[in-house]
N, C-alpha and C positions, 0 to 999 in steps of 0.2 A: 342461493348462497349470497350473503352480504359482502360488501367490499371492505377490505382493510384499508383505511385511509392513509396508512403509512406507505402504501404503494404509489401514492400520487405526489408529484411535485405540484407547485401552485397552479400551473396551467391545467394539469390533469384534474386537480381538485375543483377548479372553476368549471371545467366541462362537466364534472360529476354533479355539481350544484345546479348547473343549468338544466340538466336532465330532470332534476327535482323541481324545476320551475323557480329556482332562486337566482338572485342577481350575484354578480361577481364579488361584490364586497363581502358577501356572506362567506365565500370561500376564503378570503383573506382573514376574516375573523376566526374561522374554524382552523385555518393553518396555524395562526398564532397560538390558539389554545393548545393545539396538539404539540407543537414543536418548541415554542418559547416557554410554555407553562407545564408541559408534560402531562396534560389532561387526557384521560381515556374515557371518562364518564361524561356523556353529553349533558346530563343534568347539571354538571359543574359549570357549563359554558353559559354563564348568566346573561351575556349580552346577545345571545342568539334568540331569535323569536321562538316561542314555545312550539309553534307549528312546525318549524324547521327541526327542532330537537325531536319531535315526534316522528317526523319523516326519517331522520337519521337512525333512530332506534330500530326501524324496520328494514333499512337498506344498507346500513354501514356499521362498522365497528373499528376500534383502534386496538390492535393486538400486537404486543411485542413478542419477544422470545422468552421461553422458560429458561431460567438459570439453573444449570445442572450442578455447577460448582464455582467457587471463587477462591482464588489463592492470592495472598498478599506477600510481596517480597520485602525483605529487610530494607531495600532502598526506596520503598514507597510505591513501586510498580504493582498494579493490580491486574490479574488475569481472570477473565470469566469464560466458562464453557457454556455455550448456548445450545439448546436442543432445537434442531431445525426439522425434526420429524423423520420417520422411516429409518430409524437407526443411525442417522447422521447428526453430528454435532460440530460446531465451529468455535474458534477461540477469538477473543478480542482482548486487547491489552491497553491499559492506560499507563502512560509514563509521565510522572510529574517532574518538572524542572523549575528552577527559580523564576524563569521568565516566560514559561509556557506550560500548557498541559496538552500532551499529544495522545490521541487515540488511534491505535492501529486496528484497522477494520478488515474483516475477511469478505471476499466477494464470491467464493465458491466453497462447496463442501469438498475438500480435497483440491487437487490440481493435476491437470493433464500434461503439464510441460515436462515434469520429471527431471528437474535439475539435480545433479549428483549430490550437492552439498545441502539440500533442503529437506528437512524432515517431513514437511507437508507433502512434497512430491513423492516421497517414498511410500506414502499411504495410498496413493492413487487418487482417482477422481470418481465422485458420485454424481453431482449435479451442480448447476448454477444456482446461486441464491436469487431470490426475487428482489425487486427494488425495496419492498417493505422489510425484508430480512436484512438487507444492507443498512437501511436507515434505522431499523430497530436497535442496532448495536449502539449507534450514537444517541438515539432517543433515550434508551435505558441508561447508558453510562453518564450522560450529562445530568440527568435529573436524579439519579442515584448519588452522584458525587456532590451535588449541591446539598442534598440532605446529609450525606456522610460528613461533609466538611462544614456544615451549618453556615452556608452562604447563599445569598440571593444572586450573586454575580455569576457570570458565565465561567465555567471551569475549563472546558475544552476549547483551546484556542487554535489547535492544529489537528488536522486529520490526515493520516497517511493510509492509502490503500495498499498496505504491505502485509496484510495478514494472509490467511489461507487463500490460495487461488491466484490466477492470472486475471486481473480486472478487465483487460481489453478483450478477453475471450468471453466476457459476459457483458458486452457493450450495451445492449438494449436496456438492461436493468441498471447499469452503472450511471448512465447519463441523467435520468431523473433523480437518482440518489445524489449525484453531485449538485444538481440544480437546487435541491432541497437544502443541502449544506450551505450553499452560497447565498441563498435568498435572504434578504434582509428581514422578511417576515418569518423566516425559519430560524436558522442558526447564525446567519450573518457572517459566515467565515470569509476571509479574504482569499482570492484566487491564489495568492502567493503562499497561503498557509494550508492549502489542500493539495496533497501530492498523490499522483497516481504512479505506481511503480509497475513497470512492464519488463518482461524478458525479451521484448522486441517484436511485438505483433505489428509489423510495419503498416499495413493498410489501416488499422484502427488508430495508430498514432496520428496518421493524417486526418482521420475523421475527428478525433478528439480535439485537434488544433482548431477545427472549424466549429464544432458543436459546444464544447465547454473547455476552453484552454486553461488548465490549471498547471501547477508546477509538475514537472515530469522527471521521474527518476528511472534510469535504464539499468537493468541488471546486466552488467557487461562481463566481468569475471575472467576475461581472457583477452589477450591482445591480437590473436590470430584465429582464423577459422578452424584450423585443425584442432586446437585445444578447446575452443568454444563449442565445437560440434559435440565434444565429449561431455563437457560440463553443463551446457545449456542446449539440449537437443533441438530446440526451436531454431537454432542457428542454421541448421541444414535447410530450412525453408526460407529463412530471411538472413542471409549471411551478412558479415560485418559491413561490406560496402553499401548494401541496401539500408542497413540499420543506421549507419552514420549519416547518409544522405537524408533519411527520414528525420533524424535529429535536427539537422540544419533547417529542414522545412518547418519543423515544429517551432523553432526559435522565432519565426516570423509572427507567431501568435502567442507565445508563452508570456506569462506575467513576470517571469524572471529573465535575467540576461544570460542564463546558462542552463544547460541540462546537467543534472547530477548523474554521474556514473557510479553505480554501486559495484564494489569489487571485493568479493569475499576472499580473504587471505588464507590460502591452503598450503600447508607446509610441503615444500619441494615440488609443488605442482604449478603454481602461477605466481610465486612470490620472489623470484630471482631478479637481480638487477637487469638482466637482459629483457625480462618481461616488462619492467618499468620503462626501459628505453623504447621497446616496441610500442607501448601505449603512447608515448610521446610522439612517435612518428605517425601513429594512427590518427591521433588528434590533429596533428599539424597537416596531415594530408587532406583530411576531410573538414577541418575546422575553418575553412576560409570561404564558406558560402555567403550568399548575399542576404543574410538574415537582417542586416542593419543593426544588430545588437552585438555587444561585446567590443572591447577596445582594440582587439587585434587578433592576429592569427594564433590559434591554439588556446585561447583563453575564454572560449564560449562555453566551456564545461567546467565542472568541478568534480573531483574524485572523492568519494567517501569510502575509505578502506574499512572493511568490516571483519573483526576477529571472528573466525569460524567457531561455531558452537557444535562440538563433535557429538555424533550419535553413532552407535555401532554399525548400522547398516550402510553407512556411507563409505567406510573404508578409508576415510580421510582424517587428517589431524590439523590442529591450529598452528599457524605460523608463529614462531617465537616473537616476542615483543621487539627484540632488537632488529629482527628481519623486517617487521612491519615498519618500524621507524626509518630504517635505511631506505626502504622502498618509497616511503612518503617523501623523504628528503630528495630523492632523485626527481620525482615529479615536481616537487616544489621548486627546486633549483632550475627547472625548465620553465618556470613561470605559470604553473598550473596550481590553482588553489586546491589544497588537499587536506582532508580531515581524516581522523581515525575515530570511528564511532565508539563511544563508550558502551560497554556491555552492561545492559540493564535487565533485571529480572531473570538472570540465568539460574538463580536458585529455585525458581518455580517454573522453569522451562518456558519462559516467556520472552526470551531474547530472540534476536534475528535468526530465522531459519529453524527455530525450535517448535513453532506452532504446528500441532498435528491433529488436535481434535479427535474425532471418532468418525470414520468414514467407511461406508460400504463400497469398496472399490469395484468399479465396472471396467477397469482398463488393464488388468493383469500386470500392474506396474512392476511387481517384484521380478517377474520373468524378464521384462524389457530392460530394466536397469542392470540386472545381472548380465545380460547379453552385451550391454554397452560398455561395461566396466573394462578398463585397461590398466595395466601395471605402469605406474609412474615412479621413476627412480628419484630419490631425494639426494641432492648433492651435499657435500661437506661444507659447513659454514666456517668462515675463518675471520669474522669481524664482529664488532659490537659497537653500538652507538647509544647515546643517551636517549631515553624515551621521552617523547613529546606527544601531545594529542592533536595539535592543530598546526598546520604549516601553511603559510601564505607567502607568495612571492614578494 
């Protein structure tokens, strides 16, 4: 079987070329052809020696993922469904904005974490993606978009590992993929513009800080262990105290001065003023580590409040906008930078928490989530505030 060159970062490709009897600079040339120019045909790679091209034809290939479907949102968001074989499919989303183009990439076929509010988690888990399958999403999207938009310039400026799956549970495939994204001979992305989102796999957070420190987003979603145990089951293994200390440790290596805490706003579940005040106390208690970053206590993080995108199996509903704004104001008034994420692509089920793909579940997730479900009462609301999208102290 020949090797798929999308599976290699530059170091891996150099080792592969050495096994063919070639020098390192050939790997750099090959890497540029694949990632900067989107080439898959070795005959197109005109500055490679003919003898090397002949070797590559018998030992290697460049193979992306088959596109099963594409959906275009009225807001410009594009969602692709990719076939990853054996009945599994994953989704990838491109989100265009005035100052950036963001690609949301999947790391697993399904997800084993089983968060209550995530459509992917309710589908269960099939398998980890390979490095090549992770990189192939960026490889395809970047070069498709250049043709689609008729430009020779780079289109994707930001990558977020926030698609299907928990990236840090697929660590060995994730790291070479991140290195390819960051490599100047590949996609040349800034560490500040590549974000890994995790539900809190503490040991792997520590390893990521050493191996490939990129921007980190932590799916928090609750201010105490009791509630988070129910919403994010991984919390039972790595409770908030361990998670927050890991965040402090990560800040010593992070390219940004803060960790982003993602917080999905669930009506009557985690969106009350008392929850906001609990979050402030949580951050203040653990936010004074010796990271050497951040101007003071409690401001080494940023909160990103996410409007929930409902789906029937969750049994949850979206917090009203006035409640989200009031919640954000409490955090902001306490000196914590707080944003409310704009909902993009929800008309094509491409918004946060909606990616589901098509997965052959091996985890009996439906039974597990049904057993975990608890009844949460919704309190009466008695106030209204003017809606805003971004709050800064």
